[in-house]
MIKEGU-784845 format. One record per residue (C-alpha): z, y, x. Coordinates in steps of 0.2 Angstrom, whole numbers, padded with zeros to 4 digits. Each point is the difference from the previous one (the first is absolute). Example, Ala and Ser with C-alpha at 12.3 -4.5 7.8 and 13.67 -1.06 7.14 Angstrom:
BEGIN
+-------+-------+-------+
!    c3 !    c2 !    c1 !
+-------+-------+-------+
!  0039 ! -0022 !  0062 !
! -0003 !  0017 !  0006 !
+-------+-------+-------+
//
This chain:
BEGIN
+-------+-------+-------+
!    c3 !    c2 !    c1 !
+-------+-------+-------+
! -0648 !  0075 !  0142 !
! -0011 ! -0011 ! -0010 !
! -0005 ! -0011 !  0015 !
!  0019 ! -0001 !  0004 !
!  0004 ! -0006 ! -0017 !
! -0014 ! -0013 !  0001 !
!  0006 ! -0006 !  0017 !
!  0018 ! -0001 ! -0006 !
! -0004 ! -0011 ! -0015 !
! -0010 ! -0011 !  0012 !
!  0015 ! -0001 !  0012 !
!  0012 ! -0004 ! -0014 !
! -0010 ! -0014 ! -0008 !
! -0005 ! -0007 !  0017 !
!  0018 ! -0001 !  0005 !
!  0003 ! -0011 ! -0016 !
! -0015 ! -0010 !  0003 !
!  0003 ! -0004 !  0019 !
!  0018 ! -0003 ! -0003 !
! -0004 ! -0011 ! -0015 !
! -0012 ! -0011 !  0011 !
!  0014 ! -0003 !  0012 !
!  0012 ! -0003 ! -0014 !
! -0011 ! -0012 ! -0009 !
! -0003 ! -0010 !  0015 !
!  0018 ! -0002 !  0006 !
!  0007 ! -0002 ! -0018 !
! -0013 ! -0014 ! -0003 !
!  0005 ! -0008 !  0017 !
!  0019 !  0002 ! -0005 !
! -0004 ! -0009 ! -0017 !
! -0007 ! -0015 !  0010 !
! -0019 !  0004 ! -0002 !
! -0011 ! -0008 !  0014 !
! -0014 !  0010 !  0009 !
! -0014 ! -0005 ! -0012 !
!  0011 !  0006 ! -0015 !
!  0004 !  0016 !  0009 !
! -0019 !  0002 !  0003 !
! -0003 ! -0002 ! -0018 !
!  0013 !  0013 ! -0004 !
! -0008 !  0012 !  0012 !
! -0017 ! -0003 ! -0007 !
!  0005 !  0005 ! -0018 !
!  0003 !  0018 !  0007 !
! -0019 !  0001 !  0002 !
! -0007 ! -0010 ! -0015 !
! -0001 !  0014 ! -0013 !
! -0005 !  0013 !  0013 !
! -0014 ! -0012 !  0006 !
! -0007 ! -0001 ! -0018 !
!  0003 !  0018 ! -0006 !
! -0001 !  0012 !  0015 !
! -0018 !  0005 ! -0003 !
!  0004 !  0004 ! -0018 !
!  0015 !  0009 !  0005 !
! -0011 !  0010 !  0012 !
! -0012 !  0005 ! -0013 !
!  0014 !  0004 ! -0012 !
!  0007 !  0013 !  0013 !
! -0018 !  0007 !  0002 !
!  0001 !  0004 ! -0018 !
!  0018 !  0005 ! -0004 !
!  0008 !  0005 !  0017 !
!  0016 ! -0004 !  0007 !
!  0014 !  0003 ! -0012 !
! -0002 ! -0013 ! -0014 !
! -0004 ! -0015 !  0012 !
!  0015 !  0005 !  0011 !
!  0012 !  0001 ! -0014 !
! -0005 ! -0018 ! -0006 !
!  0002 ! -0006 !  0018 !
!  0017 !  0007 !  0002 !
!  0006 ! -0008 ! -0016 !
! -0007 ! -0017 !  0006 !
!  0009 !  0002 !  0017 !
!  0017 !  0004 ! -0008 !
! -0001 ! -0015 ! -0012 !
! -0006 ! -0011 !  0015 !
!  0016 !  0005 !  0010 !
!  0012 ! -0001 ! -0014 !
! -0005 ! -0018 ! -0005 !
!  0005 ! -0010 !  0015 !
!  0015 !  0012 !  0002 !
!  0007 ! -0004 ! -0017 !
! -0007 ! -0018 ! -0002 !
!  0000 ! -0008 !  0017 !
! -0012 ! -0016 !  0000 !
! -0016 ! -0006 !  0007 !
! -0008 !  0003 ! -0017 !
!  0005 !  0019 !  0001 !
! -0006 !  0002 !  0017 !
! -0018 ! -0007 ! -0006 !
!  0000 !  0013 ! -0014 !
!  0007 !  0014 !  0011 !
! -0014 ! -0004 !  0013 !
! -0014 !  0003 ! -0013 !
!  0008 !  0016 ! -0007 !
!  0003 !  0007 !  0018 !
! -0017 ! -0004 !  0006 !
! -0008 !  0007 ! -0015 !
!  0010 !  0016 !  0000 !
! -0003 !  0004 !  0018 !
! -0018 ! -0003 ! -0002 !
! -0002 !  0013 ! -0013 !
!  0010 !  0012 !  0010 !
! -0010 ! -0003 !  0016 !
! -0017 !  0002 ! -0009 !
!  0005 !  0016 ! -0010 !
!  0009 !  0009 !  0014 !
! -0013 ! -0004 !  0014 !
! -0014 !  0006 ! -0012 !
!  0010 !  0016 ! -0004 !
!  0003 !  0004 !  0018 !
! -0019 ! -0002 !  0004 !
! -0005 !  0011 ! -0014 !
!  0014 !  0013 !  0004 !
! -0007 !  0002 !  0018 !
! -0017 !  0005 !  0007 !
! -0012 ! -0008 !  0012 !
!  0008 !  0011 !  0014 !
!  0018 ! -0005 ! -0003 !
! -0001 ! -0017 ! -0008 !
!  0004 ! -0010 !  0015 !
!  0015 !  0011 !  0003 !
!  0006 ! -0002 ! -0018 !
! -0002 ! -0019 !  0001 !
!  0010 !  0001 !  0017 !
!  0014 !  0009 ! -0009 !
!  0000 ! -0014 ! -0014 !
! -0001 ! -0013 !  0013 !
!  0016 !  0008 !  0008 !
!  0008 ! -0002 ! -0016 !
! -0005 ! -0018 !  0000 !
!  0008 ! -0002 !  0017 !
!  0016 !  0007 ! -0005 !
!  0001 ! -0012 ! -0015 !
! -0006 ! -0015 !  0011 !
!  0016 !  0003 !  0011 !
!  0012 !  0004 ! -0014 !
! -0005 ! -0013 ! -0013 !
!  0003 ! -0016 !  0011 !
!  0015 !  0008 !  0009 !
!  0009 !  0005 ! -0016 !
! -0004 ! -0017 ! -0008 !
!  0006 ! -0010 !  0015 !
!  0017 !  0009 !  0002 !
!  0002 !  0000 ! -0019 !
! -0002 ! -0018 ! -0001 !
!  0013 ! -0003 !  0014 !
!  0012 !  0012 ! -0008 !
! -0002 ! -0002 ! -0018 !
! -0011 ! -0015 ! -0004 !
! -0017 ! -0003 ! -0006 !
!  0002 !  0005 ! -0018 !
!  0009 !  0016 !  0004 !
! -0014 !  0004 !  0012 !
! -0013 !  0000 ! -0014 !
!  0011 !  0011 ! -0011 !
!  0001 !  0012 !  0015 !
! -0019 !  0000 !  0002 !
! -0002 !  0005 ! -0018 !
!  0007 !  0017 !  0003 !
! -0016 !  0006 !  0010 !
! -0013 ! -0001 ! -0013 !
!  0013 !  0009 ! -0012 !
!  0000 !  0014 !  0013 !
! -0019 !  0000 !  0001 !
!  0000 !  0004 ! -0019 !
!  0007 !  0017 !  0004 !
! -0014 !  0004 !  0012 !
! -0013 ! -0006 ! -0013 !
!  0007 !  0012 ! -0012 !
! -0003 !  0014 !  0012 !
! -0019 ! -0003 !  0001 !
! -0002 ! -0006 ! -0018 !
! -0011 !  0015 ! -0005 !
! -0012 ! -0002 !  0014 !
! -0016 ! -0010 !  0001 !
! -0006 ! -0004 !  0017 !
! -0015 ! -0010 ! -0005 !
! -0015 !  0006 ! -0009 !
! -0004 ! -0011 ! -0015 !
! -0014 ! -0012 !  0001 !
! -0012 !  0000 ! -0015 !
!  0001 ! -0016 ! -0011 !
! -0018 ! -0004 !  0003 !
!  0001 !  0001 !  0018 !
!  0016 ! -0012 !  0000 !
! -0010 ! -0012 ! -0011 !
! -0015 ! -0001 !  0011 !
!  0011 ! -0001 !  0016 !
! -0001 ! -0018 !  0009 !
!  0012 ! -0006 !  0013 !
! -0014 ! -0009 !  0008 !
! -0009 !  0017 !  0004 !
!  0015 !  0005 !  0010 !
!  0000 ! -0017 !  0010 !
! -0019 !  0002 !  0003 !
!  0003 !  0017 !  0008 !
!  0000 ! -0005 !  0018 !
!  0011 !  0014 !  0007 !
!  0013 ! -0003 ! -0013 !
! -0001 ! -0019 !  0001 !
!  0004 !  0001 !  0019 !
!  0016 !  0011 ! -0004 !
!  0005 ! -0014 ! -0013 !
! -0002 ! -0013 !  0013 !
!  0010 !  0009 !  0013 !
!  0013 !  0005 ! -0013 !
!  0002 ! -0018 ! -0006 !
!  0003 ! -0007 !  0018 !
!  0013 !  0013 !  0004 !
!  0009 ! -0003 ! -0017 !
!  0001 ! -0018 !  0005 !
!  0008 !  0005 !  0016 !
!  0013 !  0011 ! -0010 !
!  0003 ! -0014 ! -0013 !
!  0003 ! -0014 !  0012 !
!  0014 !  0011 !  0008 !
!  0009 !  0003 ! -0016 !
! -0002 ! -0018 ! -0006 !
!  0002 ! -0010 !  0016 !
!  0014 !  0010 !  0009 !
!  0013 ! -0004 ! -0012 !
! -0004 ! -0018 !  0000 !
! -0001 !  0000 !  0019 !
!  0016 !  0009 !  0002 !
!  0009 ! -0011 ! -0012 !
! -0007 ! -0015 !  0009 !
!  0007 !  0006 !  0017 !
!  0017 !  0004 ! -0007 !
! -0001 !  0019 ! -0002 !
!  0010 !  0010 ! -0013 !
! -0007 !  0010 ! -0014 !
!  0005 !  0016 !  0008 !
! -0009 ! -0005 !  0017 !
! -0015 ! -0005 ! -0009 !
!  0000 !  0017 ! -0009 !
!  0002 !  0009 !  0017 !
! -0015 ! -0010 !  0007 !
! -0010 !  0006 ! -0015 !
!  0007 !  0017 !  0002 !
! -0006 !  0001 !  0018 !
! -0018 ! -0004 ! -0007 !
!  0002 !  0015 ! -0012 !
!  0006 !  0011 !  0015 !
! -0016 ! -0004 !  0009 !
! -0010 !  0005 ! -0015 !
!  0009 !  0016 ! -0001 !
! -0002 !  0005 !  0019 !
! -0018 ! -0004 !  0000 !
! -0003 !  0010 ! -0016 !
!  0009 !  0015 !  0007 !
! -0014 !  0000 !  0013 !
! -0014 ! -0003 ! -0012 !
! -0006 !  0018 !  0000 !
! -0005 !  0000 !  0019 !
! -0005 ! -0018 ! -0001 !
! -0012 !  0004 ! -0015 !
! -0007 !  0015 !  0010 !
! -0003 ! -0011 !  0016 !
! -0006 ! -0017 ! -0007 !
! -0012 ! -0004 ! -0014 !
!  0007 ! -0011 ! -0014 !
! -0008 ! -0016 !  0005 !
!  0006 !  0001 !  0018 !
!  0018 !  0002 ! -0007 !
! -0003 ! -0015 ! -0012 !
! -0006 ! -0010 !  0015 !
!  0015 !  0003 !  0010 !
!  0012 ! -0004 ! -0015 !
! -0008 ! -0017 ! -0003 !
!  0001 ! -0004 !  0019 !
!  0018 !  0005 !  0001 !
!  0005 ! -0010 ! -0016 !
! -0009 ! -0016 !  0007 !
!  0009 !  0002 !  0016 !
!  0017 !  0002 ! -0008 !
! -0002 ! -0015 ! -0011 !
! -0005 ! -0011 !  0015 !
!  0017 !  0004 !  0008 !
!  0012 !  0002 ! -0015 !
!  0004 ! -0018 ! -0004 !
!  0003 ! -0004 !  0018 !
!  0016 !  0010 !  0002 !
!  0017 ! -0001 ! -0008 !
!  0009 !  0014 !  0009 !
!  0003 !  0015 ! -0012 !
! -0004 !  0014 !  0012 !
! -0017 ! -0008 !  0003 !
! -0003 ! -0002 ! -0018 !
!  0005 !  0018 ! -0003 !
! -0013 !  0005 !  0013 !
! -0014 ! -0010 ! -0007 !
!  0003 !  0006 ! -0017 !
!  0000 !  0018 !  0006 !
! -0016 ! -0003 !  0009 !
! -0008 ! -0008 ! -0015 !
!  0006 !  0016 ! -0010 !
! -0010 !  0011 !  0012 !
! -0015 ! -0011 ! -0002 !
!  0000 ! -0002 ! -0019 !
!  0007 !  0017 ! -0003 !
! -0015 !  0009 !  0007 !
! -0012 ! -0008 ! -0012 !
!  0005 !  0006 ! -0018 !
! -0005 !  0018 !  0002 !
! -0016 ! -0005 !  0008 !
! -0004 ! -0012 ! -0014 !
!  0004 !  0012 ! -0014 !
! -0010 !  0014 !  0008 !
! -0015 ! -0012 !  0002 !
!  0001 ! -0006 ! -0018 !
!  0000 !  0018 ! -0007 !
! -0014 !  0004 !  0013 !
! -0012 ! -0014 ! -0005 !
!  0004 ! -0003 ! -0018 !
! -0013 !  0006 ! -0013 !
!  0005 !  0016 ! -0009 !
!  0012 ! -0002 ! -0015 !
!  0005 ! -0018 !  0006 !
!  0013 !  0002 !  0013 !
!  0014 ! -0007 ! -0011 !
! -0011 ! -0015 ! -0004 !
! -0003 ! -0002 !  0019 !
!  0019 !  0001 !  0003 !
!  0002 ! -0013 ! -0014 !
! -0013 ! -0012 !  0008 !
!  0009 !  0002 !  0017 !
!  0016 ! -0004 ! -0010 !
! -0008 ! -0015 ! -0008 !
! -0006 ! -0007 !  0016 !
!  0017 !  0002 !  0008 !
!  0009 ! -0007 ! -0014 !
! -0011 ! -0015 !  0000 !
!  0005 ! -0004 !  0018 !
!  0018 !  0003 ! -0005 !
! -0002 ! -0013 ! -0014 !
! -0009 ! -0013 !  0011 !
!  0008 !  0002 !  0017 !
!  0018 ! -0002 ! -0005 !
! -0004 ! -0017 ! -0009 !
! -0012 ! -0005 !  0015 !
!  0012 !  0005 !  0014 !
!  0015 ! -0006 ! -0009 !
! -0007 ! -0017 ! -0002 !
! -0006 !  0000 !  0018 !
!  0017 !  0006 !  0006 !
!  0008 ! -0014 ! -0010 !
! -0012 ! -0013 !  0008 !
! -0001 !  0005 !  0018 !
!  0012 !  0014 !  0003 !
! -0002 !  0019 !  0002 !
! -0009 !  0001 !  0017 !
! -0017 ! -0006 ! -0007 !
!  0001 !  0013 ! -0014 !
!  0003 !  0015 !  0012 !
! -0014 ! -0007 !  0012 !
! -0013 ! -0003 ! -0014 !
!  0002 !  0018 ! -0006 !
! -0001 !  0006 !  0018 !
! -0017 ! -0008 !  0002 !
! -0006 !  0008 ! -0016 !
!  0005 !  0017 !  0005 !
! -0008 ! -0002 !  0017 !
! -0016 ! -0004 ! -0009 !
!  0003 !  0016 ! -0011 !
!  0002 !  0010 !  0016 !
! -0018 ! -0005 !  0006 !
! -0007 !  0004 ! -0017 !
!  0009 !  0017 !  0000 !
! -0006 !  0003 !  0018 !
! -0018 ! -0002 ! -0005 !
!  0002 !  0012 ! -0014 !
!  0007 !  0012 !  0013 !
! -0016 ! -0002 !  0009 !
! -0011 !  0003 ! -0015 !
!  0009 !  0016 ! -0005 !
! -0002 !  0007 !  0018 !
+-------+-------+-------+
//
C-alpha cells in the first residue's frame, strides 16, 4: 500500500507536468512566441532543478519523502494556477520555473523512497511498477491537455491540471508518518562530494547513458508540438501522438519482468539508444498521422525500457547512504540538458528547420548506443 501511494503521487504530479509541458508550448505559440522563445520557456523548466537537484537528493537522504513532496506539490499547484488566472507570456515563464522545481523535488524524493522501500531482489520490479505509473501519466498528461485546449482553451487547461497535485496531497497524508529513508549523519553529508560520484566509473557510465536517453525523451516533448504545429496538426492530434509514445512506454514496462530476467541492464540500454536514434532519423520525414503515431509508439518502446534499468543501476552502484544524492546528480545532468537543448535546438530550428534537429540527436544517440554496447561487453 505504501508503494501504491508513492506511485499514485508520482502519476498525479507527472500528469500535471507532462500536460503542462504541452500546454506551455502551445500557449506560447498561440501568444505568438517564435521557436527560440519557446525553447527559452522550456529551458526554464530545468534551470532550478539543474542547480538544486543534488542538494534536494541529499535532503531526501536526511529527511525522507514527506516534507520535500509537500513543498513540491504546493509549487506545482501555484505553477498551474498562475497561467490559468493570469494568461500571459510572463506568467508562463514563472509557471515554468515553479512546475520544473516542484516536479524535480517530487521525482527525487519518490524515486529515493521507492529504492529504500525495496530490496536488492525486488528493486527492479519496484522501479518497473513506478515506471508503469510514469507510462500512464505520459499518456494521460498530453492527451488531457490537448483535448482540453481544443475544448476549453489554454488558460482553462492549466486550471484543470492544478487538480492533480491537489489530489496527490491526499495520498501524501496517507504516508505522512512513514520514513522510507534512513537519515544520513550530518558529518557524512558535509564530507560528501559530488565529484566522488562522478569519478566512480560504474556510476559515471550510468549517468552518461541516462543523460543521452533523457535527451531523446526531452526532444520528443519539446520538438513534437513545434513540428506538429508546423505541419498543421491540431492540439488534440499532437496530444494523441504524444499519448502513443506513452502507450509504448506502458506496453514495454508491462513486460519488464521477463525482460529484466532475460537481458542484463546494459543490453537493454543499448537497444533503447538504437531504437531512439532510428526513430529520430525517420520522424521529420513523415507528415501522415498514422505513421507519426507508429513512430511515437516505437519510440515509447525504446525509451520506456530504460528507466527501470537506470534506477536499478543507480541503487546498485551508488555508495551506501548516497543513493538520494546519486539520483540528484542524475537529475542535475538531465536538467542541464533540458536547459541547454531547448535553447540550442530552438535556435537551430528557427535557423534551418526541424529536420537537422532530429538528425543531430539521432547521431548523438547512435554514438551512445556504441558506448552502451561496450559497457555490455565489459559487464559480460
